[in-house]
TILO-5321 format. One record per residue (C-alpha): y, x, z; residue in one letter. Coordinates in steps of 0.25 Angstrom, whole numbers, padded with zeros to 4 digits. Layout:
BEGIN
[[Y,X,Z],a] ...
***
This chain:
BEGIN
[[-0167,-0974,-0880],x] [[-0169,-0989,-0876],x] [[-0161,-0999,-0885],x] [[-0149,-1005,-0878],x] [[-0143,-1018,-0882],x] [[-0129,-1024,-0880],x] [[-0115,-1019,-0879],x] [[-0110,-1006,-0874],x] [[-0096,-1001,-0876],x] [[-0096,-0987,-0881],x] [[-0090,-0980,-0869],x] [[-0101,-0986,-0861],x] [[-0112,-0981,-0870],x] [[-0118,-0973,-0858],x] [[-0122,-0986,-0851],x] [[-0130,-0990,-0863],x] [[-0137,-0976,-0863],x] [[-0140,-0978,-0848],x] [[-0147,-0991,-0850],x] [[-0155,-0986,-0862],x] [[-0159,-0974,-0854],x] [[-0163,-0983,-0842],x] [[-0171,-0992,-0852],x] [[-0178,-0979,-0857],x] [[-0182,-0975,-0843],x] [[-0184,-0986,-0833],x] [[-0179,-0999,-0838],x] [[-0186,-1010,-0845],x] [[-0174,-1019,-0848],x] [[-0160,-1018,-0843],x] [[-0146,-1022,-0845],x] [[-0132,-1015,-0842],x] [[-0118,-1020,-0842],x] [[-0104,-1014,-0839],x] [[-0092,-1023,-0838],x] [[-0078,-1017,-0838],x] [[-0066,-1026,-0835],x] [[-0076,-1038,-0836],x] [[-0080,-1034,-0851],x] [[-0094,-1030,-0854],x] [[-0093,-1016,-0859],x] [[-0109,-1014,-0858],x] [[-0119,-1025,-0860],x] [[-0132,-1019,-0863],x] [[-0147,-1021,-0862],x] [[-0160,-1016,-0866],x] [[-0175,-1014,-0864],x] [[-0185,-1026,-0861],x] [[-0186,-1038,-0852],x] [[-0200,-1036,-0849],x] [[-0209,-1025,-0843],x] [[-0218,-1025,-0856],x] [[-0205,-1022,-0864],x] [[-0208,-1033,-0874],x] [[-0195,-1042,-0872],x] [[-0182,-1035,-0874],x] [[-0171,-1036,-0864],x] [[-0160,-1045,-0871],x] [[-0146,-1047,-0869],x] [[-0148,-1059,-0860],x] [[-0160,-1054,-0852],x] [[-0158,-1056,-0837],x] [[-0166,-1051,-0825],x] [[-0167,-1052,-0810],x] [[-0156,-1042,-0805],x] [[-0161,-1042,-0790],x] [[-0149,-1038,-0780],x] [[-0139,-1037,-0791],x] [[-0139,-1052,-0789],x] [[-0132,-1049,-0775],x] [[-0119,-1046,-0783],x] [[-0119,-1060,-0789],x] [[-0121,-1067,-0776],x] [[-0110,-1058,-0769],x] [[-0101,-1062,-0780],x] [[-0103,-1076,-0777],x] [[-0099,-1074,-0763],x] [[-0087,-1066,-0767],x] [[-0082,-1077,-0776],x] [[-0083,-1088,-0765],x] [[-0076,-1079,-0756],x] [[-0065,-1077,-0766],x] [[-0064,-1092,-0768],x] [[-0062,-1094,-0753],x] [[-0075,-1101,-0752],x] [[-0082,-1090,-0744],x] [[-0077,-1081,-0733],x] [[-0085,-1068,-0733],x] [[-0080,-1065,-0719],x] [[-0085,-1079,-0714],x] [[-0098,-1080,-0706],x] [[-0109,-1085,-0715],x] [[-0112,-1096,-0706],x] [[-0098,-1102,-0710],x] [[-0105,-1106,-0723],x] [[-0119,-1106,-0719],x] [[-0120,-1111,-0704],x] [[-0135,-1109,-0702],x] [[-0133,-1095,-0705],x] [[-0126,-1093,-0691],x] [[-0140,-1093,-0684],x] [[-0146,-1081,-0677],x] [[-0133,-1074,-0674],x] [[-0128,-1074,-0689],x] [[-0115,-1082,-0686],x] [[-0107,-1069,-0688],x] [[-0113,-1065,-0701],x] [[-0102,-1066,-0712],x] [[-0103,-1069,-0726],x] [[-0099,-1054,-0729],x] [[-0111,-1049,-0721],x] [[-0120,-1056,-0731],x] [[-0113,-1049,-0743],x] [[-0113,-1036,-0736],x] [[-0128,-1036,-0732],x] [[-0123,-1035,-0717],x] [[-0128,-1049,-0713],x] [[-0141,-1044,-0707],x] [[-0150,-1053,-0715],x] [[-0156,-1043,-0725],x] [[-0170,-1050,-0725],x] [[-0177,-1063,-0719],x] [[-0183,-1062,-0706],x] [[-0194,-1072,-0710],x] [[-0205,-1068,-0720],x] [[-0200,-1071,-0734],x] [[-0207,-1073,-0748],x] [[-0200,-1072,-0761],x] [[-0203,-1087,-0763],x] [[-0194,-1089,-0751],x] [[-0182,-1083,-0758],x] [[-0183,-1095,-0768],x] [[-0180,-1105,-0756],x] [[-0165,-1103,-0753],x] [[-0165,-1112,-0741],x] [[-0176,-1105,-0735],x] [[-0171,-1091,-0736],x] [[-0157,-1094,-0732],x] [[-0161,-1102,-0720],x] [[-0170,-1090,-0715],x] [[-0158,-1081,-0717],x] [[-0149,-1091,-0709],x] [[-0159,-1091,-0698],x] [[-0161,-1077,-0695],x] [[-0154,-1067,-0687],x] [[-0147,-1054,-0693],x] [[-0155,-1041,-0693],x] [[-0142,-1034,-0688],x] [[-0128,-1038,-0684],x] [[-0122,-1043,-0696],x] [[-0110,-1035,-0702],x] [[-0114,-1022,-0695],x] [[-0125,-1017,-0705],x] [[-0129,-1019,-0719],x] [[-0144,-1021,-0724],x] [[-0146,-1025,-0738],x] [[-0149,-1040,-0739],x] [[-0157,-1039,-0752],x] [[-0162,-1053,-0753],x] [[-0155,-1061,-0742],x] [[-0141,-1058,-0746],x] [[-0142,-1067,-0758],x] [[-0146,-1079,-0750],x] [[-0136,-1076,-0739],x] [[-0124,-1075,-0748],x] [[-0130,-1086,-0757],x] [[-0131,-1096,-0746],x] [[-0117,-1094,-0742],x] [[-0113,-1096,-0757],x] [[-0121,-1109,-0756],x] [[-0115,-1114,-0743],x] [[-0101,-1111,-0749],x] [[-0103,-1117,-0763],x] [[-0114,-1127,-0762],x] [[-0121,-1120,-0773],x] [[-0132,-1109,-0773],x] [[-0127,-1095,-0776],x] [[-0135,-1095,-0789],x] [[-0127,-1108,-0793],x] [[-0114,-1103,-0788],x] [[-0116,-1090,-0796],x] [[-0120,-1097,-0809],x] [[-0108,-1107,-0808],x] [[-0097,-1099,-0803],x] [[-0100,-1084,-0807],x] [[-0110,-1082,-0818],x] [[-0107,-1095,-0826],x] [[-0092,-1093,-0827],x] [[-0094,-1078,-0831],x] [[-0105,-1082,-0841],x] [[-0114,-1072,-0833],x] [[-0129,-1072,-0835],x] [[-0133,-1070,-0821],x] [[-0141,-1080,-0812],x] [[-0145,-1081,-0797],x] [[-0156,-1090,-0800],x] [[-0161,-1090,-0814],x] [[-0161,-1103,-0822],x] [[-0174,-1105,-0830],x] [[-0167,-1104,-0843],x] [[-0165,-1090,-0841],x] [[-0180,-1086,-0839],x] [[-0182,-1081,-0853],x] [[-0171,-1070,-0851],x] [[-0176,-1064,-0839],x] [[-0182,-1050,-0839],x] [[-0192,-1049,-0828],x] [[-0190,-1039,-0817],x] [[-0199,-1027,-0818],x] [[-0204,-1021,-0805],x] [[-0202,-1007,-0802],x] [[-0213,-0997,-0806],x] [[-0216,-0995,-0791],x] [[-0219,-1010,-0789],x] [[-0214,-1024,-0787],x] [[-0207,-1022,-0774],x] [[-0206,-1014,-0762],x] [[-0214,-1019,-0751],x] [[-0202,-1023,-0742],x] [[-0196,-1032,-0752],x] [[-0197,-1047,-0752],x] [[-0197,-1048,-0767],x] [[-0203,-1040,-0779],x] [[-0198,-1038,-0793],x] [[-0208,-1048,-0798],x] [[-0203,-1059,-0790],x] [[-0190,-1059,-0799],x] [[-0199,-1063,-0811],x] [[-0203,-1076,-0806],x] [[-0196,-1090,-0809],x] [[-0195,-1093,-0795],x] [[-0186,-1081,-0793],x] [[-0178,-1083,-0805],x] [[-0175,-1098,-0800],x] [[-0171,-1094,-0786],x] [[-0158,-1090,-0781],x] [[-0160,-1076,-0773],x] [[-0146,-1072,-0774],x] [[-0148,-1058,-0770],x] [[-0159,-1054,-0780],x] [[-0162,-1064,-0791],x] [[-0151,-1064,-0800],x] [[-0154,-1063,-0815],x] [[-0145,-1057,-0825],x] [[-0142,-1044,-0833],x] [[-0132,-1033,-0833],x] [[-0122,-1041,-0841],x] [[-0122,-1053,-0832],x] [[-0122,-1045,-0819],x] [[-0110,-1037,-0824],x] [[-0103,-1049,-0829],x] [[-0103,-1056,-0815],x] [[-0100,-1043,-0807],x] [[-0089,-1040,-0816],x] [[-0081,-1051,-0810],x] [[-0079,-1041,-0798],x] [[-0075,-1030,-0807],x] [[-0064,-1038,-0814],x] [[-0057,-1044,-0802],x] [[-0065,-1057,-0801],x] [[-0063,-1062,-0816],x] [[-0071,-1060,-0828],x] [[-0071,-1067,-0842],x] [[-0060,-1076,-0838],x] [[-0067,-1080,-0825],x] [[-0062,-1077,-0812],x] [[-0072,-1078,-0800],x] [[-0065,-1070,-0790],x] [[-0051,-1064,-0787],x] [[-0049,-1049,-0787],x] [[-0048,-1048,-0771],x] [[-0061,-1057,-0771],x] [[-0068,-1046,-0780],x] [[-0063,-1035,-0771],x] [[-0070,-1042,-0759],x] [[-0083,-1035,-0764],x] [[-0078,-1022,-0758],x] [[-0076,-1028,-0743],x] [[-0086,-1018,-0737],x] [[-0097,-1025,-0728],x] [[-0105,-1012,-0725],x] [[-0105,-0997,-0727],x] [[-0117,-0989,-0722],x] [[-0132,-0989,-0723],x] [[-0139,-1002,-0727],x] [[-0150,-1004,-0717],x] [[-0159,-1011,-0727],x] [[-0156,-1001,-0739],x] [[-0155,-0989,-0730],x] [[-0144,-0983,-0738],x] [[-0129,-0982,-0737],x] [[-0121,-0994,-0744],x] [[-0108,-1001,-0744],x] [[-0108,-1016,-0745],x] [[-0096,-1025,-0749],x] [[-0097,-1040,-0752],x] [[-0110,-1041,-0758],x] [[-0110,-1027,-0766],x] [[-0112,-1012,-0764],x] [[-0099,-1005,-0764],x] [[-0095,-0991,-0769],x] [[-0080,-0988,-0771],x] [[-0074,-1000,-0779],x] [[-0088,-1004,-0785],x] [[-0098,-1014,-0780],x] [[-0112,-1015,-0784],x] [[-0126,-1020,-0781],x] [[-0140,-1018,-0788],x] [[-0153,-1025,-0789],x] [[-0167,-1021,-0785],x] [[-0173,-1012,-0795],x] [[-0160,-1008,-0802],x] [[-0150,-1018,-0807],x] [[-0135,-1015,-0803],x] [[-0121,-1020,-0804],x] [[-0109,-1012,-0801],x] [[-0094,-1017,-0801],x] [[-0083,-1007,-0802],x] [[-0070,-1013,-0798],x] [[-0061,-1001,-0802],x] [[-0067,-1000,-0816],x] [[-0069,-1015,-0817],x] [[-0083,-1012,-0821],x] [[-0096,-1018,-0819],x] [[-0109,-1012,-0822],x] [[-0123,-1019,-0822],x] [[-0137,-1016,-0825],x] [[-0149,-1025,-0824],x] [[-0164,-1022,-0828],x] [[-0178,-1027,-0826],x] [[-0185,-1015,-0822],x] [[-0184,-1012,-0807],x] [[-0185,-0998,-0801],x] [[-0186,-0994,-0787],x] [[-0183,-0979,-0788],x] [[-0169,-0977,-0794],x] [[-0168,-0991,-0799],x] [[-0153,-0991,-0799],x] [[-0152,-0978,-0807],x] [[-0153,-0986,-0820],x] [[-0141,-0995,-0816],x] [[-0133,-0982,-0810],x] [[-0135,-0976,-0824],x] [[-0128,-0988,-0830],x] [[-0117,-0988,-0820],x] [[-0114,-0973,-0822],x] [[-0114,-0974,-0837],x] [[-0104,-0986,-0835],x] [[-0095,-0977,-0826],x] [[-0096,-0965,-0836],x] [[-0090,-0975,-0847],x] [[-0078,-0979,-0839],x] [[-0075,-0965,-0833],x] [[-0074,-0957,-0846],x] 
***
């Protein structure tokens, strides 16, 4: 069985067994974490940081977590709303006047968080390099018309959501979303998560490993290998290029599970946390083609909110149990990619329901 490092309380031993089993089967390197009442009861890792399996995954190894990043960007919006600086029910154009073009004057901030804004992609042809030019991508989104009547349907805004919410954050605070996150969220919490990775952390990065079926589906704008470039790491692509590990993902999202305060730092009020559950859409997502329920930036199920990243990473926040479970890996999988994370989640639930 694969060797697991870190700390795992006895009653959560099945979480360690689940990670070891995953490393024995599909994973190359990975980390898992469980927080209960804001305390880390599981903080484990194992495997390798490289595809050749020559460099061990260390305690502070980080990797690109793809769309798990969306939970961080959404949290920034929720914090600003709780402070009274951002009205989630206001038109986006209140903060970003240019956005009112092409019939978007009725698009609300909450539509951006709930994937109902009608801007799931860009109408103009885009390259990966375009994503590194913030003014270009946001200006194009501001200029185009919605693909459906905003607020009536949901369609997963896989890359655009981060730029849309991020530009609102920038207009409200005068800081980029990556800077706001670093200064007002990760910094105060001491969490090792980054939207736009500074160069001094490059030596700790586990490169993303493409799925066995190939680098990317044909319809995708970006491929797994794009995440391994320096240009990608330095850019702020706040839907998909956050870098962290299970410990840091879980630490940040535990703020919600703990009523807005963690480690003596309060980022939101309890009512501000509960705003996650203001349902924005329930039905079939027209892009994903599957039933889903969207709240303010998260998928909802019961009194839990969650989201995962392309290829398999995941974070789930359970308000009733004040528990956060996170899983981050470098080996992407297309088929049953989330089975690994769900194994971690189910093992955590087994521990708290004994």
